[in-house]
VOPALUM-125896 format. One record per residue (C-alpha): residue number from 1; x, y, z. Coordinates in Angstrom, 2 decimals, decimal comma, m for minus. Example, Ala and Ser with C-alpha at 12.3 -4.5 7.8 and 13.67 -1.06 7.14 Angstrom:
<node i="1" east="12,30" north="m4,50" up="7,80"/>
<node i="2" east="13,67" north="m1,06" up="7,14"/>
//
This chain:
<node i="1" east="27,17" north="88,88" up="69,47"/>
<node i="2" east="29,01" north="86,50" up="67,13"/>
<node i="3" east="26,95" north="85,04" up="64,30"/>
<node i="4" east="26,10" north="81,36" up="64,31"/>
<node i="5" east="26,65" north="79,56" up="61,01"/>
<node i="6" east="25,21" north="76,39" up="59,50"/>
<node i="7" east="26,31" north="74,61" up="56,34"/>
<node i="8" east="23,25" north="72,69" up="55,18"/>
<node i="9" east="23,90" north="70,07" up="52,52"/>
<node i="10" east="21,17" north="68,68" up="50,31"/>
<node i="11" east="22,50" north="65,15" up="50,71"/>
<node i="12" east="20,61" north="63,62" up="47,80"/>
<node i="13" east="21,34" north="59,93" up="47,24"/>
<node i="14" east="22,87" north="60,64" up="43,82"/>
<node i="15" east="25,33" north="63,23" up="45,15"/>
<node i="16" east="26,67" north="61,90" up="48,43"/>
<node i="17" east="30,16" north="60,98" up="47,19"/>
<node i="18" east="31,14" north="64,57" up="46,37"/>
<node i="19" east="29,80" north="65,86" up="49,69"/>
<node i="20" east="31,71" north="63,21" up="51,64"/>
<node i="21" east="35,00" north="64,45" up="50,20"/>
<node i="22" east="34,09" north="68,11" up="50,75"/>
<node i="23" east="33,07" north="67,66" up="54,38"/>
<node i="24" east="36,23" north="65,65" up="55,02"/>
<node i="25" east="38,20" north="68,66" up="53,77"/>
<node i="26" east="36,20" north="71,23" up="55,77"/>
<node i="27" east="36,71" north="69,20" up="58,96"/>
<node i="28" east="40,47" north="69,40" up="58,48"/>
<node i="29" east="40,39" north="73,19" up="58,95"/>
<node i="30" east="40,05" north="74,01" up="62,66"/>
<node i="31" east="38,95" north="77,59" up="61,92"/>
<node i="32" east="35,72" north="76,20" up="60,46"/>
<node i="33" east="34,82" north="74,05" up="63,48"/>
<node i="34" east="32,27" north="76,66" up="64,56"/>
<node i="35" east="30,14" north="75,88" up="61,49"/>
<node i="36" east="27,50" north="73,24" up="62,19"/>
<node i="37" east="27,02" north="70,87" up="59,26"/>
<node i="38" east="23,64" north="69,32" up="58,41"/>
<node i="39" east="23,01" north="66,48" up="55,97"/>
<node i="40" east="19,42" north="66,58" up="54,66"/>
<node i="41" east="18,15" north="63,91" up="52,25"/>
<node i="42" east="14,56" north="65,01" up="51,52"/>
<node i="43" east="13,30" north="68,29" up="50,09"/>
<node i="44" east="10,56" north="68,58" up="52,71"/>
<node i="45" east="13,06" north="68,09" up="55,54"/>
<node i="46" east="15,38" north="70,63" up="53,94"/>
<node i="47" east="12,69" north="73,30" up="54,02"/>
<node i="48" east="11,84" north="72,52" up="57,64"/>
<node i="49" east="15,47" north="72,59" up="58,79"/>
<node i="50" east="16,28" north="75,86" up="57,06"/>
<node i="51" east="13,17" north="77,48" up="58,51"/>
<node i="52" east="14,12" north="76,29" up="61,99"/>
<node i="53" east="17,70" north="77,55" up="61,68"/>
<node i="54" east="16,64" north="80,97" up="60,41"/>
<node i="55" east="14,11" north="81,32" up="63,24"/>
<node i="56" east="16,99" north="80,67" up="65,65"/>
<node i="57" east="19,03" north="83,48" up="64,05"/>
<node i="58" east="21,49" north="81,10" up="62,41"/>
<node i="59" east="23,16" north="82,21" up="59,16"/>
<node i="60" east="22,43" north="79,48" up="56,61"/>
<node i="61" east="24,69" north="78,42" up="53,75"/>
<node i="62" east="23,07" north="75,81" up="51,53"/>
<node i="63" east="25,32" north="73,48" up="49,55"/>
<node i="64" east="24,04" north="71,85" up="46,35"/>
<node i="65" east="25,83" north="69,41" up="44,08"/>
<node i="66" east="24,09" north="68,06" up="40,99"/>
<node i="67" east="24,38" north="66,48" up="37,57"/>
<node i="68" east="22,96" north="67,83" up="34,32"/>
<node i="69" east="20,18" north="65,25" up="34,53"/>
<node i="70" east="19,05" north="66,93" up="37,78"/>
<node i="71" east="18,81" north="70,55" up="36,60"/>
<node i="72" east="15,00" north="70,69" up="36,49"/>
<node i="73" east="14,58" north="69,22" up="39,95"/>
<node i="74" east="17,29" north="71,55" up="41,24"/>
<node i="75" east="15,73" north="74,60" up="39,56"/>
<node i="76" east="12,40" north="73,74" up="41,16"/>
<node i="77" east="14,06" north="73,42" up="44,57"/>
<node i="78" east="15,93" north="76,73" up="44,25"/>
<node i="79" east="12,78" north="78,52" up="43,11"/>
<node i="80" east="10,92" north="77,18" up="46,14"/>
<node i="81" east="13,72" north="78,22" up="48,51"/>
<node i="82" east="13,85" north="81,73" up="47,08"/>
<node i="83" east="10,07" north="82,03" up="47,38"/>
<node i="84" east="10,12" north="80,94" up="51,03"/>
<node i="85" east="13,35" north="82,49" up="52,26"/>
<node i="86" east="14,35" north="85,09" up="49,64"/>
<node i="87" east="17,97" north="86,09" up="50,28"/>
<node i="88" east="18,09" north="84,75" up="53,84"/>
<node i="89" east="19,86" north="81,66" up="52,52"/>
<node i="90" east="23,18" north="81,79" up="50,67"/>
<node i="91" east="23,18" north="79,08" up="48,01"/>
<node i="92" east="26,48" north="77,58" up="46,86"/>
<node i="93" east="26,51" north="75,00" up="44,06"/>
<node i="94" east="29,22" north="72,71" up="42,76"/>
<node i="95" east="29,58" north="69,44" up="40,94"/>
<node i="96" east="29,66" north="68,46" up="37,31"/>
<node i="97" east="26,77" north="70,56" up="36,01"/>
<node i="98" east="27,51" north="73,83" up="37,81"/>
<node i="99" east="31,16" north="73,50" up="36,78"/>
<node i="100" east="30,24" north="72,87" up="33,16"/>
<node i="101" east="27,45" north="75,46" up="33,04"/>
<node i="102" east="28,20" north="78,16" up="35,61"/>
<node i="103" east="26,27" north="80,89" up="33,77"/>
<node i="104" east="23,09" north="78,80" up="33,53"/>
<node i="105" east="23,41" north="77,70" up="37,13"/>
<node i="106" east="23,73" north="81,26" up="38,39"/>
<node i="107" east="20,60" north="82,17" up="36,41"/>
<node i="108" east="18,75" north="79,48" up="38,38"/>
<node i="109" east="19,19" north="81,59" up="41,50"/>
<node i="110" east="22,47" north="80,26" up="42,90"/>
<node i="111" east="24,73" north="82,83" up="44,60"/>
<node i="112" east="28,14" north="81,22" up="44,11"/>
<node i="113" east="29,49" north="78,42" up="41,93"/>
<node i="114" east="32,45" north="76,32" up="43,05"/>
<node i="115" east="34,07" north="75,35" up="39,75"/>
<node i="116" east="35,91" north="72,04" up="39,49"/>
<node i="117" east="37,51" north="70,58" up="42,59"/>
<node i="118" east="35,89" north="71,92" up="45,70"/>
<node i="119" east="38,02" north="70,95" up="48,68"/>
<node i="120" east="40,43" north="73,88" up="48,96"/>
<node i="121" east="38,02" north="76,31" up="47,30"/>
<node i="122" east="35,23" north="75,59" up="49,78"/>
<node i="123" east="37,55" north="75,95" up="52,76"/>
<node i="124" east="38,75" north="79,36" up="51,60"/>
<node i="125" east="35,24" north="80,45" up="50,63"/>
<node i="126" east="33,75" north="79,55" up="54,01"/>
<node i="127" east="36,56" north="81,40" up="55,77"/>
<node i="128" east="35,78" north="84,52" up="53,77"/>
<node i="129" east="32,04" north="84,23" up="54,40"/>
<node i="130" east="32,18" north="83,83" up="58,17"/>
<node i="131" east="35,01" north="86,38" up="58,40"/>
<node i="132" east="33,13" north="88,88" up="56,23"/>
<node i="133" east="36,01" north="88,89" up="53,74"/>
<node i="134" east="36,15" north="89,44" up="49,99"/>
<node i="135" east="35,07" north="86,19" up="48,31"/>
<node i="136" east="36,40" north="87,43" up="44,98"/>
<node i="137" east="39,88" north="86,73" up="46,34"/>
<node i="138" east="39,10" north="83,00" up="46,39"/>
<node i="139" east="40,16" north="81,20" up="43,22"/>
<node i="140" east="37,82" north="78,67" up="41,64"/>
<node i="141" east="34,55" north="80,60" up="41,92"/>
<node i="142" east="31,96" north="81,99" up="39,53"/>
<node i="143" east="29,41" north="84,59" up="40,58"/>
<node i="144" east="27,48" north="87,53" up="39,20"/>
<node i="145" east="28,95" north="91,01" up="39,52"/>
<node i="146" east="27,09" north="94,27" up="40,12"/>
<node i="147" east="26,23" north="94,45" up="36,42"/>
<node i="148" east="24,74" north="90,95" up="36,56"/>
<node i="149" east="27,53" north="89,61" up="34,37"/>
<node i="150" east="29,35" north="86,40" up="35,23"/>
<node i="151" east="32,65" north="86,88" up="37,04"/>
<node i="152" east="35,33" north="84,19" up="37,41"/>
<node i="153" east="37,84" north="84,52" up="40,22"/>
<node i="154" east="40,52" north="82,50" up="38,44"/>
<node i="155" east="41,46" north="78,90" up="37,89"/>
<node i="156" east="42,77" north="76,89" up="40,81"/>
<node i="157" east="45,65" north="74,43" up="40,52"/>
<node i="158" east="44,76" north="70,73" up="40,96"/>
<node i="159" east="44,89" north="69,59" up="44,56"/>
<node i="160" east="46,92" north="66,79" up="46,12"/>
<node i="161" east="44,29" north="64,18" up="47,05"/>
<node i="162" east="46,38" north="63,14" up="50,04"/>
<node i="163" east="45,98" north="66,58" up="51,61"/>
<node i="164" east="42,42" north="65,74" up="52,65"/>
<node i="165" east="40,65" north="62,59" up="53,89"/>
<node i="166" east="38,20" north="60,99" up="51,44"/>
<node i="167" east="35,45" north="60,71" up="54,09"/>
<node i="168" east="34,30" north="62,90" up="56,99"/>
<node i="169" east="35,31" north="61,56" up="60,39"/>
<node i="170" east="33,61" north="64,05" up="62,71"/>
<node i="171" east="30,31" north="64,37" up="60,86"/>
<node i="172" east="30,51" north="60,66" up="60,16"/>
<node i="173" east="29,43" north="59,48" up="56,73"/>
<node i="174" east="30,46" north="56,46" up="54,70"/>
<node i="175" east="30,64" north="55,63" up="51,01"/>
<node i="176" east="32,97" north="54,72" up="48,18"/>
<node i="177" east="36,54" north="55,96" up="48,58"/>
<node i="178" east="37,92" north="58,04" up="45,74"/>
<node i="179" east="41,33" north="56,70" up="44,76"/>
<node i="180" east="41,99" north="58,45" up="41,42"/>
<node i="181" east="40,98" north="61,79" up="39,93"/>
<node i="182" east="41,57" north="62,82" up="36,32"/>
<node i="183" east="41,56" north="60,80" up="33,08"/>
<node i="184" east="43,93" north="60,94" up="30,07"/>
<node i="185" east="41,46" north="59,67" up="27,45"/>
<node i="186" east="39,28" north="62,76" up="26,90"/>
<node i="187" east="36,25" north="60,91" up="25,54"/>
<node i="188" east="34,11" north="63,54" up="23,85"/>
<node i="189" east="30,90" north="62,60" up="25,71"/>
<node i="190" east="32,42" north="62,51" up="29,21"/>
<node i="191" east="33,11" north="65,45" up="31,54"/>
<node i="192" east="35,84" north="63,83" up="33,65"/>
<node i="193" east="38,91" north="64,91" up="31,67"/>
<node i="194" east="37,51" north="68,38" up="31,03"/>
<node i="195" east="36,81" north="69,06" up="34,71"/>
<node i="196" east="39,59" north="67,21" up="36,53"/>
<node i="197" east="42,32" north="67,21" up="33,92"/>
<node i="198" east="44,09" north="64,55" up="31,88"/>
<node i="199" east="46,86" north="63,73" up="34,34"/>
<node i="200" east="45,65" north="61,12" up="36,82"/>
<node i="201" east="46,21" north="61,86" up="40,50"/>
<node i="202" east="46,10" north="58,91" up="42,87"/>
<node i="203" east="45,38" north="58,92" up="46,56"/>
<node i="204" east="48,27" north="57,09" up="48,20"/>
<node i="205" east="47,69" north="53,70" up="49,77"/>
<node i="206" east="48,41" north="54,85" up="53,32"/>
<node i="207" east="45,70" north="57,50" up="53,03"/>
<node i="208" east="43,25" north="54,98" up="51,58"/>
<node i="209" east="44,00" north="52,43" up="54,28"/>
<node i="210" east="43,51" north="55,04" up="56,98"/>
<node i="211" east="39,98" north="55,64" up="55,68"/>
<node i="212" east="39,30" north="51,89" up="55,50"/>
<node i="213" east="40,51" north="51,42" up="59,07"/>
<node i="214" east="38,15" north="54,22" up="60,17"/>
<node i="215" east="35,24" north="52,51" up="58,41"/>
<node i="216" east="36,09" north="49,21" up="60,06"/>
<node i="217" east="35,68" north="50,80" up="63,50"/>
<node i="218" east="32,00" north="51,15" up="62,60"/>
<node i="219" east="31,71" north="47,66" up="61,09"/>
<node i="220" east="31,68" north="49,06" up="57,57"/>
<node i="221" east="33,72" north="46,32" up="55,94"/>
<node i="222" east="32,44" north="46,32" up="52,36"/>
<node i="223" east="34,77" north="48,57" up="50,39"/>
<node i="224" east="34,13" north="50,23" up="47,04"/>
<node i="225" east="36,36" north="52,67" up="45,23"/>
<node i="226" east="35,72" north="55,70" up="43,01"/>
<node i="227" east="37,92" north="56,03" up="39,94"/>
<node i="228" east="37,48" north="56,79" up="36,23"/>
<node i="229" east="39,15" north="53,47" up="35,40"/>
<node i="230" east="39,69" north="50,91" up="38,14"/>
<node i="231" east="42,73" north="49,16" up="36,69"/>
<node i="232" east="44,64" north="52,43" up="36,17"/>
<node i="233" east="45,35" north="52,92" up="39,88"/>
<node i="234" east="48,98" north="53,88" up="40,43"/>
<node i="235" east="49,64" north="54,50" up="36,74"/>
<node i="236" east="51,67" north="57,62" up="35,97"/>
<node i="237" east="49,89" north="58,34" up="32,69"/>
<node i="238" east="46,62" north="56,49" up="33,33"/>
<node i="239" east="47,14" north="54,35" up="30,23"/>
<node i="240" east="49,96" north="51,99" up="31,15"/>
<node i="241" east="49,25" north="49,68" up="34,08"/>
<node i="242" east="51,05" north="49,65" up="37,41"/>
<node i="243" east="50,24" north="46,11" up="38,49"/>
<node i="244" east="52,46" north="46,05" up="41,63"/>
<node i="245" east="50,81" north="49,20" up="43,00"/>
<node i="246" east="47,34" north="47,94" up="42,09"/>
<node i="247" east="47,97" north="44,64" up="43,87"/>
<node i="248" east="49,38" north="46,42" up="46,91"/>
<node i="249" east="46,17" north="48,46" up="47,18"/>
<node i="250" east="43,98" north="45,38" up="47,03"/>
<node i="251" east="46,19" north="43,29" up="49,30"/>
<node i="252" east="46,45" north="45,90" up="52,04"/>
<node i="253" east="42,73" north="46,61" up="51,84"/>
<node i="254" east="41,94" north="42,93" up="52,24"/>
<node i="255" east="44,30" north="42,62" up="55,19"/>
<node i="256" east="42,44" north="45,39" up="57,01"/>
<node i="257" east="38,91" north="44,12" up="56,42"/>
<node i="258" east="39,54" north="40,41" up="56,99"/>
<node i="259" east="37,91" north="38,07" up="57,85"/>
<node i="260" east="34,42" north="39,30" up="56,98"/>
<node i="261" east="35,02" north="42,30" up="54,73"/>
<node i="262" east="34,59" north="42,41" up="50,96"/>
<node i="263" east="36,22" north="44,44" up="48,18"/>
<node i="264" east="34,24" north="45,45" up="45,09"/>
<node i="265" east="36,55" north="46,49" up="42,29"/>
<node i="266" east="35,93" north="46,95" up="38,57"/>
<node i="267" east="32,18" north="46,87" up="39,13"/>
<node i="268" east="29,80" north="49,61" up="40,30"/>
<node i="269" east="30,61" north="52,48" up="40,76"/>
<node i="270" east="33,77" north="52,22" up="38,65"/>
<node i="271" east="34,06" north="50,43" up="35,32"/>
<node i="272" east="37,19" north="49,28" up="33,52"/>
<node i="273" east="38,55" north="50,02" up="30,09"/>
<node i="274" east="38,57" north="46,99" up="27,79"/>
<node i="275" east="42,26" north="47,10" up="26,87"/>
<node i="276" east="43,14" north="46,86" up="30,57"/>
<node i="277" east="41,30" north="43,57" up="31,00"/>
<node i="278" east="44,21" north="41,16" up="30,77"/>
<node i="279" east="45,02" north="37,89" up="32,57"/>
<node i="280" east="46,96" north="39,75" up="35,27"/>
<node i="281" east="44,14" north="42,17" up="36,16"/>
<node i="282" east="41,56" north="39,38" up="36,03"/>
<node i="283" east="43,66" north="37,39" up="38,50"/>
<node i="284" east="43,75" north="40,36" up="40,88"/>
<node i="285" east="39,96" north="40,43" up="40,89"/>
<node i="286" east="39,73" north="36,69" up="41,48"/>
<node i="287" east="42,30" north="36,80" up="44,29"/>
<node i="288" east="41,13" north="39,89" up="46,16"/>
<node i="289" east="37,67" north="41,07" up="45,14"/>
<node i="290" east="34,19" north="39,79" up="46,00"/>
<node i="291" east="32,33" north="41,02" up="42,91"/>
<node i="292" east="31,20" north="38,35" up="40,45"/>
<node i="293" east="31,33" north="40,72" up="37,46"/>
<node i="294" east="33,32" north="43,34" up="35,60"/>
<node i="295" east="31,70" north="46,40" up="34,01"/>
<node i="296" east="33,49" north="47,00" up="30,71"/>
<node i="297" east="33,17" north="50,23" up="28,75"/>
<node i="298" east="32,57" north="49,49" up="25,07"/>
<node i="299" east="30,16" north="52,32" up="24,06"/>
<node i="300" east="29,82" north="51,30" up="20,38"/>
<node i="301" east="30,28" north="48,39" up="18,02"/>
<node i="302" east="31,34" north="50,72" up="15,22"/>
<node i="303" east="35,02" north="51,56" up="15,06"/>
<node i="304" east="34,18" north="54,74" up="13,20"/>
<node i="305" east="32,06" north="55,93" up="16,12"/>
<node i="306" east="34,66" north="54,88" up="18,69"/>
<node i="307" east="37,22" north="56,96" up="16,82"/>
<node i="308" east="34,80" north="59,89" up="16,53"/>
<node i="309" east="34,31" north="59,76" up="20,31"/>
<node i="310" east="38,09" north="59,69" up="20,94"/>
<node i="311" east="37,70" north="56,45" up="22,91"/>
<node i="312" east="41,24" north="55,23" up="22,28"/>
<node i="313" east="40,41" north="51,53" up="21,97"/>
<node i="314" east="38,97" north="49,25" up="19,29"/>
<node i="315" east="36,20" north="46,68" up="19,13"/>
<node i="316" east="38,74" north="43,86" up="19,25"/>
<node i="317" east="39,80" north="45,12" up="22,70"/>
<node i="318" east="36,19" north="44,82" up="23,84"/>
<node i="319" east="35,80" north="41,33" up="22,40"/>
<node i="320" east="39,03" north="40,13" up="24,07"/>
<node i="321" east="38,04" north="41,70" up="27,41"/>
<node i="322" east="34,67" north="39,95" up="27,40"/>
<node i="323" east="36,24" north="36,64" up="26,36"/>
<node i="324" east="38,82" north="36,78" up="29,16"/>
<node i="325" east="36,24" north="37,86" up="31,74"/>
<node i="326" east="33,80" north="35,07" up="30,94"/>
<node i="327" east="36,56" north="32,47" up="30,69"/>
<node i="328" east="37,63" north="33,37" up="34,24"/>
<node i="329" east="34,13" north="32,69" up="35,56"/>
<node i="330" east="33,24" north="36,34" up="36,07"/>
<node i="331" east="30,17" north="37,89" up="34,48"/>
<node i="332" east="30,72" north="40,55" up="31,82"/>
<node i="333" east="28,46" north="43,61" up="31,82"/>
<node i="334" east="29,24" north="45,75" up="28,79"/>
<node i="335" east="28,32" north="49,43" up="28,55"/>
<node i="336" east="26,96" north="50,75" up="25,24"/>
<node i="337" east="25,77" north="54,27" up="24,44"/>
<node i="338" east="23,10" north="54,60" up="21,77"/>
<node i="339" east="22,54" north="57,70" up="19,65"/>
<node i="340" east="26,11" north="58,99" up="19,74"/>
<node i="341" east="26,84" north="61,92" up="17,41"/>
<node i="342" east="27,58" north="61,03" up="13,78"/>
<node i="343" east="26,00" north="57,59" up="14,24"/>
<node i="344" east="24,42" north="56,34" up="10,99"/>
<node i="345" east="22,21" north="53,36" up="10,27"/>
<node i="346" east="25,23" north="51,25" up="9,35"/>
<node i="347" east="26,87" north="52,10" up="12,70"/>
<node i="348" east="23,74" north="51,03" up="14,55"/>
<node i="349" east="23,71" north="47,74" up="12,67"/>
<node i="350" east="27,38" north="47,19" up="13,48"/>
<node i="351" east="26,61" north="47,82" up="17,15"/>
<node i="352" east="23,69" north="45,40" up="17,21"/>
<node i="353" east="25,77" north="42,77" up="15,41"/>
<node i="354" east="28,61" north="43,25" up="17,88"/>
<node i="355" east="26,24" north="43,08" up="20,84"/>
<node i="356" east="24,86" north="39,81" up="19,51"/>
<node i="357" east="28,36" north="38,40" up="19,30"/>
<node i="358" east="29,05" north="39,39" up="22,90"/>
<node i="359" east="25,73" north="38,17" up="24,29"/>
<node i="360" east="26,10" north="34,87" up="22,43"/>
<node i="361" east="29,31" north="34,47" up="24,43"/>
<node i="362" east="27,40" north="35,12" up="27,66"/>
<node i="363" east="27,77" north="38,87" up="28,24"/>
<node i="364" east="24,97" north="41,23" up="29,30"/>
<node i="365" east="24,52" north="44,68" up="27,81"/>
<node i="366" east="24,12" north="47,79" up="29,95"/>
<node i="367" east="22,29" north="50,22" up="27,66"/>
<node i="368" east="22,57" north="54,01" up="27,82"/>
<node i="369" east="21,24" north="56,83" up="25,67"/>
<node i="370" east="23,65" north="59,55" up="24,65"/>
<node i="371" east="23,11" north="62,67" up="26,73"/>
<node i="372" east="25,03" north="65,85" up="25,88"/>
<node i="373" east="26,89" north="67,33" up="28,84"/>
<node i="374" east="28,31" north="70,83" up="29,29"/>
<node i="375" east="32,05" north="71,38" up="29,04"/>
<node i="376" east="32,46" north="68,45" up="26,61"/>
<node i="377" east="33,08" north="68,53" up="22,83"/>
<node i="378" east="29,66" north="66,91" up="22,34"/>
<node i="379" east="27,81" north="69,46" up="24,51"/>
<node i="380" east="25,83" north="71,02" up="21,68"/>
<node i="381" east="25,57" north="68,03" up="19,37"/>
<node i="382" east="21,99" north="67,22" up="18,37"/>
<node i="383" east="20,16" north="64,33" up="19,99"/>
<node i="384" east="18,35" north="61,73" up="17,92"/>
<node i="385" east="14,97" north="60,22" up="18,63"/>
<node i="386" east="15,25" north="56,46" up="18,25"/>
<node i="387" east="13,26" north="54,84" up="15,47"/>
<node i="388" east="10,49" north="52,32" up="16,26"/>
<node i="389" east="12,62" north="49,57" up="14,69"/>
<node i="390" east="15,56" north="50,47" up="16,93"/>
<node i="391" east="13,38" north="50,40" up="20,05"/>
<node i="392" east="11,89" north="47,10" up="18,96"/>
<node i="393" east="15,33" north="45,52" up="18,76"/>
<node i="394" east="16,33" north="46,89" up="22,17"/>
<node i="395" east="13,08" north="45,72" up="23,78"/>
<node i="396" east="13,64" north="42,24" up="22,35"/>
<node i="397" east="17,07" north="42,06" up="23,99"/>
<node i="398" east="15,56" north="43,33" up="27,22"/>
<node i="399" east="12,84" north="40,64" up="27,22"/>
<node i="400" east="15,52" north="38,00" up="26,68"/>
<node i="401" east="17,25" north="39,23" up="29,83"/>
<node i="402" east="20,50" north="40,07" up="28,08"/>
<node i="403" east="20,10" north="43,87" up="28,19"/>
<node i="404" east="19,29" north="46,25" up="31,02"/>
<node i="405" east="19,49" north="49,96" up="31,77"/>
<node i="406" east="17,47" north="53,16" up="31,89"/>
<node i="407" east="17,97" north="54,16" up="28,25"/>
<node i="408" east="14,27" north="55,06" up="27,77"/>
<node i="409" east="14,33" north="57,53" up="30,63"/>
<node i="410" east="17,66" north="58,86" up="29,42"/>
<node i="411" east="16,33" north="59,34" up="25,89"/>
<node i="412" east="13,61" north="61,69" up="27,12"/>
<node i="413" east="16,03" north="63,57" up="29,35"/>
<node i="414" east="18,56" north="63,86" up="26,53"/>
<node i="415" east="16,08" north="65,77" up="24,36"/>
<node i="416" east="15,42" north="68,28" up="27,15"/>
<node i="417" east="19,11" north="68,64" up="27,96"/>
<node i="418" east="20,05" north="69,14" up="24,31"/>
<node i="419" east="17,45" north="71,88" up="23,90"/>
<node i="420" east="18,67" north="73,60" up="27,05"/>
<node i="421" east="22,36" north="73,50" up="26,10"/>
<node i="422" east="21,73" north="74,70" up="22,53"/>
<node i="423" east="19,19" north="77,42" up="23,37"/>
<node i="424" east="20,73" north="78,33" up="26,75"/>
<node i="425" east="17,22" north="78,53" up="28,14"/>
<node i="426" east="15,79" north="76,48" up="30,99"/>
<node i="427" east="12,18" north="75,54" up="30,36"/>
<node i="428" east="9,82" north="75,53" up="33,35"/>
<node i="429" east="9,97" north="72,41" up="35,45"/>
//
């Protein structure tokens, strides 16, 4: 009797975008149609569904995708699954943390890591699993060998985004549409360039529009895009702008979703770089988008720290971006990261002074705490505990309503993450 297979995805609210792209790819391979796909949002429901499938003699493959901030919750979940089901469930993990820390992720109890881009890798892996083939022949994986040492199957070439749809259309799910992958800037605190490469790859407009037209069939007319830098769409190098291509994307999107649809661009979930906020890009937002704000990445008010982070812009770029944004009638939300490596008291004062200048103009500050991430140059840099005076100044801005963000929660997490990455030891959850 032929085995029945189920791919069960822990469809946590923070990780749905990556799963949408992966399922869209799996659906494109007819050989994998016999695998039933389950999207489970809650841990309790996940346990129940796996138990039910196993009792019905279904072979279960569990897919996890998670960020470094989620490693303790994920470790707890894996430990619970192993306790309840032992080796009856094959656990595959991918995403930014498993890619950056494959060794640590395997030690958590995961069977196979999908490193980097998962579309083609997952298709080939699933084929090998259900066909009882040799998974070590699939590039892009990390696993433990018979000696319990980590084994990499080889690096996979970057995929063509147009080869796969951005959203699943059989197991229907909706979300932001990824339009660009890869970033040329290589900021030392960010994983994007180190996982997806420095050459931007853009999904072509026909492919994007096809996904939008599919969403419209289900009255999903509010469109958001995923990209490291919204205004870089169509750019060959990711640094120079391709305004005609950018306008074509927005124009054709608007034509599809009219009369009631809305485009959100340059706001959540994709910010813009300050040097790309120019009159022409502002006008595109005003003409085509529904958002009343731009999210601008500043990160520090100290040029020394910007340079040390390899940001590739200066504080004047940030000031000009905020000025142009506010002048146009849009709100300016400006991202800052506190506690960056090499930050001294004078850099903190420069940042607070710069923030005051921006908020006096009418901007709001989106505050973040620096969190080290694997596979970045800052992965093992020490994390600072903020001084009472620093916290007092931040709290004052928060009470005035000109600062928001989860920096307090991030500060606590950053300490745990730093300890883990430096000691290579995961404390109990």
